[in-house]
N, C-alpha and C positions, 0 to 999 in steps of 0.2 A: 527353515533350518534352525537349529538351536546350538549355541556355542557356550562353552563354560566361561564363567567370569574369571578375570585375571586381576589380582590385586595390583593396585597402583597404575593400572592402564585404563584410561577413560574410554568408554565404548562410544561408537558412532552409531546413531540411530538410523536404521534402515528397515522399513516396515515390509513384511512379507505376509500379507493377510489374504486368506481365501474369502470369497464371497460368503457372507453370512457369519463370519467370525466376529468375536467380540471386538469392540472399538479399541480396547487397550492392548490387543495382542500384537506385540511388536517384537522383532528380532533385531539384535544389534550386532554389527560387525565390530570386533575389538580393535584396539589401537594397533595391534600387530598388522592389520590390513593396511595401515598407513606407514609403518616404520620403514618399509623398504623404499619409500619414496621421500623420506625426510631429507636425505642429502641433496636432492634436487630442489625441493621447495625452499631450502634455506641457504642455498649457495649465493655467493655475492653477485649482485646484479651488475649490469653494464648500463650505459646511457648516462644522461646528465643527473646531477643531484638536485633535489628540491627540498623545501621544508614540507614535511608530511606529519600528519597527526590524525588520530581517530578517537572517537568517544561515543558513549552510549548512555542514554538516560531513560528512565521509566516515565511513560506518558499515559499509563492506565487510568482512564477516567472512571466515572461511576458505572459499575457493572450491573446495577439493577435499577429497574423502574424508569430507565431512560431509553428512548427509541434508538434503535441501531441505524447507522447511517449507510445508505446505499440502495436499499430496496424500496424506500419511500412508503413503507407500510406502518401506519401509526400504531398498529396492534403488535408490532414486533418489538417488545420491550425486554430489556436485559433481565436475566434471572441468575447470572453468575459469571464465572470466569473459567475459560478453558486454557488461556495462555495470556500472560501479561504482554502489554504493548510497549514498544520502545521507539525512541528517536535514535538514529545512528548517524553520526556526523563524520564527514571526511573533509579535511582541510589540506589544500595544496598551495604552497607559496614559493616564490622565487627566492633563491639564495642571495642573489645579487641585489634584488629590490624586494625586501621582505614585505613591503606595503602592497605589493602585487600578489594577491592570493584570492582564493575563493573557498566557500563552504558549500558542500553538497549534502543536504539533509535527506535522509530516507525515513519517513514517519510511517508507522503502522496505522495509517489512517486512510480514509477513502480518497483523499486528495490533499494537495496543498490548499492554502486559503489566504485571502487578503487579511482577515482579522488575525489569524494566527501569525502571519508574517509581520504585521505591525507589532504584535506583542513580543515576538522574538527579537526584533530590532530594538525595541524599547528595553528589553531585558539585557541585551548585550551592552547597550549604552550605559546602563546602570552599573555594570561591572567595572567601569573605570576606563582610564585613558588608553590602556593597552588593547582594549577591544574596540576603539574608535575606528580601526581599519575595516571593520565589518559594517556594511550598509546595504542599501537596495542593490547597488551595483554588483555585489559579489556574494550574496547569500541566496541560495536556491532552496526552496521548501517543497520537496516532492512527497507524494503519498504512494504507498504500495497498492492502493485502490482496494484495500480490504473492505468488504461489506459486513464485517462482524464487529465493528467498533462502535462506541457510543456516538450519537449525533449531538446536534445542538451548539456546535462551535463555529459555524460558518458565518460569513459576513453579510450575506444577502438573504432576503426574506423567503424566496422560494424553497430552499432546502430546510429552512427553519419551520415550515408549516407542519410537517409530519412529526417534528420533535417537540411541538408545543412551544417553539421559540428558542431563545438563546439560553444555553446552560453555562453559566459563569464558572461553575466548578470544573466541568469537563474541559472547557476552554483553557482555564488556568493550568490544569494538569499537563496539557499538551505543550503550552508555552514554556512552563517551568522545566519540563523534562527535555525539551529541545534545547533550551539555553544551557542546561546542565551538560548535555552531550557536546555542545560546542565548546563550553568551558573546559571539559576534560580533553577534547581534541586539541584545543589551543594550548593547554598546559603540557601536552605531550609532544608538541612540535619539536622536530629535530631533523637534521639532514637525512635524506633517504633517497630511495630509488622507486621508480614506477615502471611497471611492465605490463604489457597487454597480451591477451590471448583470446581466441574465439573457438567455440565448439558448437556442435549441434545438440539440440535437446529434442528428444522424441517423446511423444505421448503426453505432452503437457499442455497443448493448445490445439484448437481447431477454429475455423472461421464460422461464426454463428450467423453471419449475414452473407453467405456465399452468393446468393442471388444478386445482391448489390455489387459484390466484388467482381462478378463476371461481367458487369457492365463496363468495366475498365477495358481499354483497347487490348485486343488479343496479342498483338506484338509485344506490348508492355508486359502482359502476364507471362508470356512465354519466356521472357528473360529470366524469370525466377522459378520456372518449372524445371527442376533438375532431376526428379525421379518420382516414382509413384508415391513414395513415402514423404517426399518433400516437393509437393507440387506448386509451391509458391503462394498458396492461398493464405497462409500465415507465415511469419518469419520463425524459423527454427534456430537461428543463430543466437547464442548467448555470448556476450562480450564481457570479459573479466579484466579489471584493473587491479593489479596487486600492489600493495604498499609495503615497502621493506625499509627498515631503518639502517643507516650506514654503520652505526657504532658497533653492532655485533651481528649484522646480516639477518636479524630476526624479522619475520613477517609480522606486521601489526594489523593487517586487515585486507579485505577484498571488497570491491564494489562491482556489482554485476548489473547488466541490463538484459532483460528478456521479457517478451510480452505474453501475458496471460491474465485474464480477469481475476479479481479477488472475489469470485462468486462460487468457490467450492463449498463454503458454508452456506447453506440454502436459506431461503427467505423465511423458513419456519424455525431456523436456529435462533436461540436466545442467549447463547453463551458468548461472551466477548473473547475474540481471538484475532490474531494477525493474519488469518487465512493462509493460503498456500505459500505466499512470500514470507510470512512470519515463521512458518514451519521450516522453510529452506534455510533462513538465517539462523534459526535455533539449531538445526542439525549441523550446519557448517561451524558455528562457534563452538558447539560441544565437541566436534571432531578434532579441534586444535588444542584442546586442553591437555596439558602434560606433554605436549610435543616439544622437543628441544629446539625446533626451528621456528616456533611461534611464540610471540611475546605474550605475557600476561595481558588480559583485557583485549584479546584479539576481537575485532569487530567485522562482521560480514553483513554487507548491505545488498539486498536483492531489490533493485529498482525496476519499476515498470519501463516499458519501451512504447512502441506504437501498438497500444493495447486495444484500441477502440472496438474492433470487430472480432476480437479473440474471445474464446471461452475455455475454461479448464474442464468443462463437462464434455469430455472427449468422445463419449459414445453417441453424441448427437441428440437431437430433440425428438421426443416421442410423445404420442398422445396417450394420456392416462385416462382414457374414456372407454376402455375395454375393447377397442378395435385392434390393438396391437400394431398400429400403423405409425410411421414416422409423421411428423407434422408437415403441413404443406410447405413445399420448397420456397414458394414465392412470398407467402405472408405468415407462415408459422401458425396456421390455424388447424383445428381438428374437425371431426365429422359434423359438429354443430356450427361450423363456420366462425368460431370464436377462438380466442387465444388462451383461455383460462386452463384448458386441459393440456396445453403444450408445455412440456418441461424437459430441459436438457438433463442428460444423465452423466454423472461422474463415474470413475472406474469402479466404485463400490456402491452404486446406486441402490442395490438391493439391501444394503445394511441400513436399517432404519435408525439412523443416528443424526439426521438433519445435515448430512454432508460431511461429518467429521472424519470418517474413514477415507473418503475421496480426497478431502483436503490434505490429510497427511500424505497420501500417495502422490498427489500432484506436487506437493512441496518436496518430497523425496526425489521425484523425477527431475526437479531443477537442481537440487543439492548434489546428486551423484555426478552428473557430468561437470558441474562447476568444481567439485572437489577433485575429480580426475584431471581437469584442466589445470587447476592449481598445482597439483602434484607434478605435472609434466612441463611446467613453465621453464624449467632450466634449459630444455632443448628446443622448445617451440615458441617461446615468448618473443615479443617484439619490445625492446626497451623504448621507453618514452625518452625522446631527446629533443633538445631545444630548451635553453636555459630560462626561457621566459614563461610567465604565467599571466594570462590576460582574461578580462571579463567585460561584458557590457550588459546593461539593463536599461530598458526604457519602457514607458507606459504609452499606449496608443488607444485613443478613443475610436472604437470600431463603428460608431454610429455615423455612417456616411464617409468612411475613409476612402478617398479616391486615389487610384494609382493606375499604372499602365502595365498590362500583361506583356510577357516577352514577345508576343506577336504584334504589339503595337496598339492593342485595343484598350480603350479607357473604360475602367469598371469601378465599382465601389461596393463596399460592404454596407450592411443594414443595421439599424438598431436591433438588439437581440429579440428573437422570437422562436417559439417552439411549435412544431407541427403536430398534426393529428397522431402520427405514428409514435410520437413521444409517449402518449398516454397508453399505447399498446404494450409498452414494456418490451422485454426481450425473452428469448427462450430460457435465459438464466433466471428471469423473474418476470412472468407475464403481468400485464396490466389488468385493468378492470373495465367494466362497461362494455361497449360494443366497438371499441377501437381495434384496428388490425394494422400490422405493419404493411408498408408499401401503399398506404392510403394517400391518394392525391385528390380525393373527392371530399366535400364538406357535408356535414350533417346539420340540418337546420336547427335541431335542438342544441347541439354543441356550439353552433354559431351564436345562438342567443346567450348560452352560458358564458362563452369567452367574451362576448360583447358586453356583458354586464360588468366585467372587470375592466376591460379596455378594448374597444373596437379598433382594429388596425385601420389605418388610412388606406386609401387607394394606392398611394405611393409605397407604403410599407408592404402591401400585398404584392405589388409588382416587383419590388426589390427582392422578395423572398421566393418568387416563382421558381419551380413548380410546387413549393411547399405551401399547403393550406394552413394558415396560422390558427392554432388553437389558443395559445396564450401569447399575447404581445408583451412579453415580460420586460423587454428592454425599454419600453415606453411607460412602464408602471413604476411610480415612485411614491405611492402612498401605502403605508405610512413611511416607508423608505424604499430604496431600490430593491427590486425583486431579483435581478441578476446583474452581473457585471457588463457594462459596455466598455469600460476602460480595462485593457488587458495588459499583461506583462509580456515583454519580448526580451529574452535573455539567452546568452550563449557564453560558455566558458571555453578557454583554450589553455592547455598545457602541452608544450611541444607540438607534436603532430595530432594530438587528440583534441577534438572539438565536441562539446556536449551541448546539444540543443535542449533547452529547458522549456518544455511545452506546457502551457496552462490548460490545454484540453486533451481529450483522449483522441489522438490521431489514429486513424485506421491503418491497416497494414500497408495499403498502397499510398495513402496520404503520407505516412511516415517515410516511406521509401523516396517519394518525390522530394520531400523536404530535405532529407539527408543527402540525396544525390545533388540537389541544387547547391547545398552548402559545401559538399566535397569538391564539386567541380569549380566553384568560385574560389574556394580556399586554395586549391591546387595552383590556380593562376595567381592569386593575390600574394601568397606567401612563398612563391618559388624562390624569391631572393633572400629569404630569411637565412642568413649565413650559418646560423647555429643548428639548423635542422635540414636534412635532406630527405627525411622520411615522408612518404605520401600521407596525406591527411586521413585520419580515421575518425569517422563521425558516428556518434550515438545520439539517441533521443531519449530523454527521461521525462517523466511526468506521471499523472497530472500534477501540476506544480503551481505554486504562488497564488494564483487566483483561479478557482475552478470555472472553466468556460465550456463545460459539457464536451461536445464532440467536434472533430475536425475530419471531414470526409473529402474525397476527391469530388470534382463537379459531377463526374459520371455516377458516382455512388449517391450523391445528393439528389440527382434526378430520379432515382428509384424510390427515395423517401421511405426506406425502412427506418427502424428506430434511430440508427446512427445519423442518417441524413436529416431526419426530423429534429434531431437534437443538436445539429450544427447551427449555432446561434446566429451567425452574422451573414447568412445567405449563401448562395452558390459559390461565391468567390472567397470564402473564409480561408481555405488553405492557401490560395494564391496570395492573399493579403499577408498571412504569416510568413510565407516564403519571401515576399517582397521586402517586408520590414527587416527580416533577419539578414538578407543579403545587403540591404542598405547600410546596416551597422557593422557588417563583417570587417571592413577595413580597420575598425578600432581594435581588432585583435592582432594586428601586425606586431612584429617583434619590437619595433620602435615607435608604435603609435601612441599618441596622447589619449587620455581618457575622453569619453563622450562629453562634450561641453554641456553645461547646465541648461542652455537654451534648447537642447534636444532631448531632455529627460522626460518630457511629456507631462500631462496632468496627473496628479495623484488620484487614485481611486478613493471613493468615500470610505470613511471609517464609521461603521455602524455599531461598534461594540457597545457604546453607551446610550444608543437609542433603540436597540433591538428589543422587541417585545419578548416577554417570557411568561408562560402560564404553567411552568413546571413547579409542582408542589414540592417543598422541601420536606425533610424528615421532621415530624412533629415530636414524637417521643418513642421510646422503646419500652416494652414491658415484658414480664416473664409470667409463665403459668404459675398458678398457686403452688407454693411449696418448692419452687425451683429458682435457681440463680442463673445469671448469664454464664454461658460456658458449660453448664451441666450437660452430661451425656444423656440423651433421650433414647437412642438406639446405639448400643455399643458394638465395637468390632467383635468378630468371632475370635475364638481362641487361636485358630490357625488358618492359614490360606496356602494354597498351592500356587506356585509361580504361574503367571498368565491369567489368574482370576482377579476380580476386583475386591479390594478391602475398602470398607467404608464405615463411617460413624456419623451419627446425627446429634447435633448440639442445640441447646437453647441459644438462639442467635440474636443479633441486632443488625440494624440496617448498615450495610457496608458503605453507604454514602456518608456516614458519620466521619469516616477516615479512609481515604483512598489507599493508605499504606504504601505510598510511592517509595521505591527503593527498598521495600520490605515485602511482607507476605501476609495473606489471610490464612493460609493453610500450609502445613509442613508435615513431612513424614520424617520421623526421627528413628535412628537405629541405636540400640543399646550396645555400648562397648564397656564391659565391666560394670561399674556403677554409674557411668556417665552416659548421657544421650547426646547424639550429634545429628544435625539436620542433613539428610541425604537427598531430599526432594522438597521443592516448594511450589508455589502456584505459578512460577515461571516455566515449570516443566509441563510438557504436553500431557503427561500421564497422571497429573494431579488436577482434579476437577473440583471447583468450588461452586456449590449450588445453594441458592438462597430462596426461601419461600415465605411469603407473608401468610401467617396463620389467621390473624384477626386484626383488622385495621383499627377497630375501636380500642382494643386493649394494647395495641402496638406490639403484639407477640409475633415472633418469626422463628424459623428453624433453618439451620445450616447443615447440609449434607456434604461431607468431604469424602471424595472417592479417590483412591489410589489404584489405578489400573496397573497392577504389578507386572513388570516386564519379565520376559523369559530369561533374561540375563541377570536379573536382580540377585544379589548375594543372599543366601539363606541366613536367617538370624532372627533376632527379636526386635520388633518395631512397635511404634505407636503413632497415632495421628494427632496432630496438634491444631487447634483453632485459635486464631488471634482476632479478637473483635473489639468494637468500641460501641458503647451504649449511650444513648442520649436520654436524660431524664426530663421530666415535665418542665423544669426550669431552664432547659437548654444546655445544661452542663454535660460534657462528653467525657466518659471515663473508659479507659482501656480495661480489658479483661482477657483471660485465657481459658482454654479448655483442653482436656487431653483424654483420649480413649484409653481403654485398657491396653496392656501390652499384648502382642500377638506374635506368633511365630510364622515365618515364611519358609516353606519347604519346597 
């Protein structure tokens, strides 16, 4: 559908694309779609007051020549920017005890990380005494699990291998942007209200390892099987926490939890983006602009939940081998018995845009119900009540952590190890060689290969059974640790809301068991908290703090698909996390003292200054003969029709010279009389920044900036602007600009 633009009313992006339509064809519902709901969204909340604050900071790292994080493909190097990346910070504090507070960060990254967390805490300390309240105990660093952001910032060696080591520039961009988002949230702290709501999300996730999920007990699965469209194989619930300031009843932000992998942008994508969660946040924030019920700087966080076995590629996994068949149910192979032709399909898989159309659609499918829930919270929300804010955090070494199961059995975890099915990859990103999922047999060749790195001992093999160990990563420390053995255990509480901060990707059923255990224990523990009579509400967010791969149920672990093979600490990994969480839960009581220093556990290693790096920096930039930086090589056309793509090509320079944080590489400007004003920049989904190296010897490159004009865009005169920075042979970096001809949009 197409609707007319309306001056002064910001439109809300909702894509209505047919299969095969251009990537930029979007239809926007106008602010009038929202105005009928404004009175509800901004009405005064009930419940207890808290200190509330939100903030946002740019964390866009190097968008070219750096490996993208998630698919572990060293050939997937960035070539530009589809959407800027952000850190979104949410602070909740107690009015009576303002030192009791927590920070929940949602980063547009693959995960949280130990190195990033160390950097953020150091950055907060440097801000001065008023930030001393923030420490390990109350700062959670979660990632949206986007597979379309730059790599090279993680603390351990294994994820650094495909990125050629540690990239200091990208690491610093994340740390600085995260600290900035916290500072902005901290500076905005004021009394306010919190309210909760839950809704169903359709068509945004499926279970990519259903074969393993079905190994969970039938009676347990039946508890969650409510309908044909909600059979329990994935969670469809989206939980939303609304932040509202008391001074004028304006809403300042929302924080949501819903599970779907950040793999809408496919493994052949080379444009940096926040994937579907980034799209959802972008659409929600845009939808609140110019609303009288929303404060300036409204922040929308779309956090992951129990994401482990979910996929946004909701049409399922199919064989791209000409057979027209779905992949094998058990091990996701095709007619040749291998995984390479098995690929999951998103809603617009026929559009050859490396997943961008499907990414936008899955983001929209999260945004729309979240926005509708936000609008209806006046009549359906549950106020958060209980004047206390509590948190705990501890570190636990999982190399041989011994504990007792609820049935009285003594068990232990193992030093980290990855199984054969880890190398098989998933239907969202198949692996290489001859590995398949659900593999519990060993290959003599790969036994030798794995043994050359570190042969697992008999005790290690027995501990991980039935996982056949491919990489004994937890016992490999040369040149430094390959994966974490020391993990974060963290939970936040405000009133009746408890947030489990998971360092790994819990599967659907693993997350349910973890949440149920916390909810049941909390209901008994906190029944006497006089300030709150509401039943506990438990959510799970992650992957956070230190990326520990996957967390499956023991039944799923026994199947040894990708998720089970990537459950690092053996078959009792989930049980260990649950045990540790419940052990520390009493510290969240209304009158509980903080966790004593003797129970904070061993600090994980800090590998930032010992990490290897083979990433080549920018040497210099050059121009073609007779050209200057920013000159137009291919100019825009004289006019364009709405819904088509306008573009211009410029003499470029390497964007790694300046990440332009809180700024832009590309802009679309509209003429108003004799003046020009920016109406789009590279934070907008419809502005695409493409960079191409022309000649490595001469240092020449080109930049192609595309504006996928929207059907709602206002007719008028526009131009495309490019903002770059060139590095000369002496290392001096100089800014420059370029502009296309003016063109009309009709």
